[in-house]
N, C-alpha and C positions, 0 to 999 in steps of 0.2 A: 206191431200192426197185424191184424188178423189176416189169414191167408185168403179170405174172400173179399179183400179190400178192392175198391175200384182201381186203385193204382196198380195192384198186382194183375187184375184182369186186363188192364190196358197193355201192360208189358207182355202178357201171354198172347194177346191178340195181334200185336203189331211188331214186336221185336223179332229180329231174325238171328239165327246162330251163324254170325259172320263177324269178321274183325271190326272193332269199333272202339270208340271212346264215349264215355257217358258222364253226365253230371247230375248230381242230386241237388235239387233246389229247395230252399227252406220257405217258411211262411212269409218272410219279408223279401222274397225273390233273391236272396243271397245264395251263392254257390257254397254248399256244405262240403261237397266231396267231388273229386274228379277221379275216374278210374278207367281202366282199359281191359279188354279181353279179346281173345280170338273167337269167342262165342258170346256175343253180347246178351242174347236172350237167356242162356243158361246162367250166366254170371248175375244178371239182374234178379232173376227168380230166386237165386240162392240167398239173397238178402232177406226174403220173406220167410225162409225156412230156418233162419239163424236162431239160436237159443237166446232167450230174452236177456241173458247176462252178457252176450257178445256185443262188441262194438258195432257190428253190422246191424244187429237188431235195434240198437239205440239210434243209429243213423237213419234207418228206414222209418222209424217212428217220427223223426223230425222232418222227414222229406214230404214235400207237398207236390213236387213235380219232378219228373225224370226226363232229361233231354239226352238223346244219343245221336251220334253221327257215325256212319260207316266209313271205313278206310280200306285200302287195298290189301294191307299186309301188317304183320306184327311190328316191323321196323317203323312204319308210318305211324302206327298207334302210339308207340313209345315217344316219338318226337312230339306228336300232337298233344299227348297227355302232359308232357313237361311244359309246353307252352301255355296250355290252359291253366295249369296249376300256378305257374309264375304270374300269370295275368290276374287270376282271381284270389290267390292265397286262401284256399278253402280251409275252413276250421278243422275238418276231420282228416285232412291229408297230413302226412308226416314226412315222407321221403324228400320231396322237393321244397318243403317249408323250413327245413333245418337251416341254420346259419350256413352261409356259403362255405363250402369246403375247398375253396380255391381263393387265391389272392393274386393281386397284380402289383407290379412295380410302376409307379407313376413318376415321371419327370415333369414337373409343373412348367407352365408357360409364364414365367415371371422374369423380371430383370435379373434376379439372382435365383435361378431355378433350384428347387429342392427335389430330393429323391425320397419318395414316400411309399410305404406299404399301404395298399388300399384293398377293399373287398368288392368294389364295383367300378365299372367304367361309366363315365358321364361325358357328354359332349361339351367339354370345356377348353378345347384346344391343347390340352396336355398330351404327352406321349405315354402310352401304356404298353407294358410288356407282360405277357402272360397268356393264359392263366397258369398258375402254379398251385399244386396241392400243398397241404400243410401250412395253413395260414399263419399260425404262431411262429413257426420256424422261419418263414419268409420274412415276417416282420422284424425279427431279431437280426437276421442277416442283412436286411436292407439298412437298418440303423448302423450296423457295423460298416457297411459299404460307404455310407455317407461320412462316417467318422474317418475311415481310411483315406478318403479323398478330401476331407476337411470341408464338406459342403454343409451349409446351414440346414437346420431342421426347426427353426423358430416359426411362429405363426406367420401367416401370409400378410398380416397387418404390420409386421415389423418393418420400419423404414430401412431402405437400402441406400448406402452412401459408399460408392467406390472411391478408391484413393485417387484415381485419375479424372474424376468428374469435377467440372468447374463449380466452385463454391465460393461466392464472394466474401463470406464472413468467416469461413474456416473455423467453426466452433470446435472445441474439444468434445469428443463423443466417447461415452463409456460403453463397453460391450453390454449387450442385452442379457448375456448368460456367462457361465463359467467356462464354456467351451473355448472361447477366445483365449483366455489365460492359460488353459490346459493345453493349448496347441492342437486341438482337434477340430477347429473351425477356422476358415479364412476370415471370418468376421466381417462380412460386407456391411454389417449394421453400423460399424464405427469407422469405416474407411481404411481398414488394414490390408485390403487386397484391391488390385485394379481389376477392371471388368474383363480384360483379356485373360488374365490368370485364372479368374473364376470360370470363365467359359471353357477353358482348356480342361479343367477338372470335370466339368459337366460332360464334355466330349468323352473323357476317359470312362465315365460312368456309362454312357451310351454304348461305347465299344464293348465294355464288359458284359452288358446285358444283351448285346447283339451276338456275343460269342466271338468277337474278333479282337479283343484286347484283354490283358491281364494286369494292367498297371496297378489296380487296387491291391492285388495280392503281392506284387513286387514291393509296394510301399510298406505293407505290413511286415513283410520279411526283412526289409532293411531296418525298420524300427526295432524288430526283434533282435537282430544282430547288434545294433547299437546298444540296446538295453543289456544284452549279455556282455558286451564289451566293457560296460561300466559296472558290471557285477550286480546288476539289478535283475536277478534271475526270476524273481516272482513276477515282475512285470513282463519279462521275456516269455514266461510260460503262458501268460494271458494272451500275449500277442501271437504266440504260436497256435493256440487254440482258435483265435480269431482268424488267422490265415487259413487254417484247416477248414473252418466253416465256410469261408469264402470259396475255397477250392471245391468243396463238396457242392456248394450251391451252384457254382458254374457248371460242374459236371452234370448235376441234375437238370439244370436249365437246358443244356445242350441235348441231353438224352430225351427230355420231354419234348423239346422243339423238334428233334428228329422224328419222334413218334407222331407229332402233329403233321409234320411235313409228309410223312409216309401215307397219311390219310387223304390222298388225292387220287381219285379214280372214278370210273363209271361203275356203279353198283347195280347189279341186275337182280331184281327181286320178283319172284313169282307172286301173283296176287290171287285173291278170291275169285273163283269162276273165270280164270284166265285173264284177270285184270292185271297183267304184269307191268312192272314199272322200272324205270331207270332213275337212279339218283346220281346227279353230278355232284360229287363231293370234292371240295378243294380245301386243303389244310383244315380238315375236320368240320367244315361247315357245309350244309346242304345248299348248294347254289341254285339247283333247279331239280324239279321232279317232272319226269316226262313219261308218257305211255311208251311201252316197248314197241318199237317199230315193226311192222309186219309186211310193208310194201316197199318197193324201191323209192317211191316218192317220200314216204315217211322216214326211211333210212337216210335219205339225203338231207331232209330237214333236221333230223336228229344230229347228223354229223356237223351241220352248220352250227348248232347250238353247242356241241362239244367243243368245237374250235373256239367259239366266242368265249365260253366260260373259262377254258384252260389256257388260252393265249392272251387274254387281256391282262393288263398290268395288275399286280397284286402288291399291296403295301407291305407284306411281310410281317414279321413278328411284332412290329410296333404299330400295326395298323388295325388293331382290334376294335370292332364296333361294340356298342354297349349291349347288344342283344345276342352276341355270338358266343360268349364264354361258356355258358351252360351247355349249349349245343355241341361245342367242341369236346367237352368232357363226356357228354352222353354218347357221342359217336365213338370216341376212343374206347369207352367202356364196353360198348356193344361188340366191337370187333375183338377186344381183349377177352371177353367172356365167351365169345362164339368164334373161335379161330377158324372153324370150317367155313364161315361166311366169307373169308378172304378168297376162297375159290370162286366166289360169284362176283369178284371185282376184276376190272380190266383197266389197265393204264390207258390214258387217252390216246396216245400214239398208236397203240395196238388196236384200239377200237376203230380209229380212223383208217388204219392200214388194212384192216380186215373187213372194211365196208359196213361196220355196224352189226356184223354177225359173227363175233368171235366164238371159238369153241370153248365156252365157259361151262364148268361143272355146275349144274343146276342145284341150288340149295334145296333142302327138303322143304316142301310146301307146308303151310299151316294146315292143320286138319280141316277138310271141307266136308261138313256133314251133309247127308242126303237131305234134299229139300223137295217139296212138291213143285209141280210145273209152274204155278203162279209165282212162287218165290224165286225160282230160277230165272224166270223172265225179267224180274225186277232186280236181279242180283247186281247188275252193273250200275244201278242208279244209286248214287251216294246221296244220303239225305239225313235229315234230323227229324225225329219223331218226338213229340212232346205231349205231356198229359197235364191237364189242369182240371181239378174237380169241377164238374158242372159244365165243362167246355166240350166243344165238338171233338171227336176223335179222328179228325181227318189228318192225313199225312201232309207235312209242310216240307217241301223239298228245299235243300240248301246245298251249296258247294261244300265239299268236305276236304279233309286234308290228308291224314296219314294213319298208321296202324298199331295194334296192342299186344301186350304179353302179360299174363297174370303172374 
């Protein structure tokens, strides 16, 4: 696209060098790309200077409209960008469009529940544990967990007949797969287990995933010793490796859960032109974003919200909502890569004890470029500016969300 294009002129005239998130819109009104920057104007203009062989040049040639919204800080932009990418699945984005790099363990809500590895959470009444990284390894370990506890992994459509259920005709039923004959499934498909025995194995699976039980590992260890006792050393070696994988999985599960549990605090973030924010983060999810209080009345209102967010009941590791997983991992990665940002966090009790004015080390601010007086006067107004060829170039104000990093 030539540098004298109307789209470029519009960006030059209306975009500001402040944190924000932007979207490139195609000719059919589809979102082609979502990006973020601490200086929106400079970032957008860089697309028009890109070499014709670059991806940025190709993208801007396909773009018919640019929409951007301002946010207070870099952290906010990162979260907002992720949510927009997940919502729109833009063609030119890569990072958030890759296959999910995390997995969940699902205990289904069925007469004979199954323990399954899945890559997403849906509102189906099941219990979910996670998120966990390393999808492939989680899938293997979950299958071995089900085998250790002899839980079924057959399709949901498989009929279930428990040994203690009333059956007037008592027909002979054959197992639906070889696992029943191999002794790795209680086989509720053919009435080989009663309902209570099966429920007990499901409870053991829940305890293992909660971190409060190790029965699956004990069962594998017992089977290994029995195999060794009958001189079946090859099978004993297989079971030893299976037990080791279950132990490692439990250790990783507890370590990752501890990391998520540690992500519970009030996060103080300086913003553009003094638009400072507080993020109430609990178990890795942003429960609320608030302006930093400056008066006694505002501090009292903020303290009330902090109490409500951190004292209300929390479902714990098995209560994950469908939209929370990516946010947990994003927040965890933010603080892992920026360890200095931990200095800007305050535990809720300390925040309340010190009246909302704790002595927190202020993180370094995003660069705030010099602006003319008119720009400074409007710096606190969050909004979206859009361009359509042949349309008016008036500003369309909207509510905005959060901030970017290149």
